N, C-alpha and C positions, 0 to 999 in steps of 0.2 A: 624723216617723216614730220610733217607739219601737225602741230597740236591744234585741234579744233576747239577744245574745251578749256579756254583760258579766259581770265577776266577781261582781257583786252578784246577778245572776240565777242564776248557777251555784250560789252558796252557798245561795240560797233554794229552789232547785228540788228538792232531795233527790236520791236515787240509788236504783238497783236493785242488789241482790246476786244475781247469777245464777251458778250453778256453771259453771266454765270448760268442763267437758265438754259442757255444753249449747251454749255459744257456739261451741266448736270443731266440734261435730257439725252445726251449721246449714249448714256449707259442705261436708258430706260428699257423696261421689259416689253413695252409696246413697240413693235417693229416700226410702225408708221411714225411714231413720235421720234424714235431714235434716228430714222432715215432723214426726217426733216431737220433734225438738229445737226446731223453730219453735213447735210447740204449747206445749211447756214454757217456752220463752222468753217467749211471750205471757202465760202464766199467772203467771210471776214478775214480769212488768211490771204485771199487773192486781191482784195480791193487795194487801191493805191491810197497812201496816207498823205499825199500832197499832189497838187496840180502838176500835170506834165503831159508831154506828148507820148503817144503810144503808136507803134507801127503794127497794123493788123491788116492782113490780106493785101499787102503792098500799098496801103493807104495810111496816112498820118491822121490820128485822131487826138483830140485833147480830152484827157480824163481828169476829173476833179476828185477831191477826197471822197472816198467811199464808193468809187466806181471802178469797174473793170470791163473789158470786152472779151467775149469768147463765143464759140459756136455752141448753141444749145444741144445739137446732136452729139457733140463730143462730151459735153457734160453729162448727158443722159447715159452715154456708154460708160463713162467713168463710174457712175453710181449704179450700173447694171439695171437700168430702167428702159422700158420701151418709150416711144414718143408720146403715147397717150398718157402714161403714168407721169412722165416728166411735165407735160403741159398742165395736167391737173394740179400738181404740186406748185408750179409757177403761178397758176391762176389763184390758188389759195394764198400764196405769199403776197400777190398783188392786191387781192381783195382785203387782206388783213393789214394793208399799208406797211408791209415789211420791205418789199422791193418795188422798184420801178424798172420796167424793161422796155428798152427802146431798140428798134431795129436799126442796124447799120449794115452796110454792104458786106454780105457774107457772114454775118454774125449778129450778136445782140450786145447792147450796153446794159449792164446790170448796175443799178444804183441802190445802195442800202439807204432806206429812208431814215432820216434822223441820225446819220452817222456821226456828225459833229457833236451832237448832244451825247451820244453814247460814249465817244472817246474823250469827252470833256472839253471840247473847244466850242466857243460860241460861233455860230454860223453867221454869214453875211446878212441873211434875212433877219436873224435875231438882233444883230447890231443895228440894222436899219430901222426895225420896228421899235427899238428902245433908245433912240437918240444918238446913234452913231457909235464909233469906236470908243470915244472917251467915256460915254455913259455906260457902255458894256464893260469897259475895264473897271470902272468904279463899282458896278454891280457885282462883278465876278470876284471870287476870292483871289487874293494875291498869290502868285506863284513865287517860290523861292528863287533867288537870283542864281544864275548859272555859276558853277564852280569849276575850278581847274582849267580856266581859259576856254570854256565852251563857247563856240560861235555858231553862226547859222550859215556857213558857206561851204559845207562839205558836199560831196557829190554822191548820189545814190545811183549807181549804174543800172540797177534793175528797173528803174523808172525814169531815168534821165532827168532828175530834178536836183535842185540844191537843197540841202537840209542842215544837218547838225554835225559839227566837227567835234570829235572826242579825241583829246590828245593821248599819246602813249602813256601808259602807266609807268611811273618811276617809283620803285619800292626800295626803301633804305633797309637792307637786310640786317644792318647792325642794330636796329631798334627792335628786332623780333627776338624774343628770348631763346627760342630753339636754335637760331643761327648764331647767337652770341655764345652759347655753350659749345657749338662746334668749332667756332673760331678760337675759343680759349683752350680747347683740347689740342689744337695744333700748336 
């Protein structure tokens, strides 16, 4: 049986950046607030974290960071909403500048507004407005250098993009006190 909860799997699996207000409101006593928070949480889990090609309805589309493509009818059914309720919620999100929705053949492209700012990456628009990549790098806080041979040429099959390679963990059990005791007992 394959173990799913290992440190290696945690490091390989990636993560979601979801604003805390959404997570907090999922448990709200107000059903309307909780529903909207669940929908946004779902969207943050479904959006792509890197640019790549997506097959939808037999067509190839390019999705950027913070976008995904789906059928609104299926999403409404997933959240047990009728079409009118779903459209009202989507209209609210658009009017509040939380989402942009664009029609594509057979579905809709959902874009989370300000996704790059939320996940901490400077957008291309920000870089262009502030003097290019070099100025943006100087203005942004410096990230720590990658450790353990981390490179950016791994493949994420769920989105068909290149990303981050994380090497296998190598643990020296002789340096852990509990294992040292077991070895001395033998």
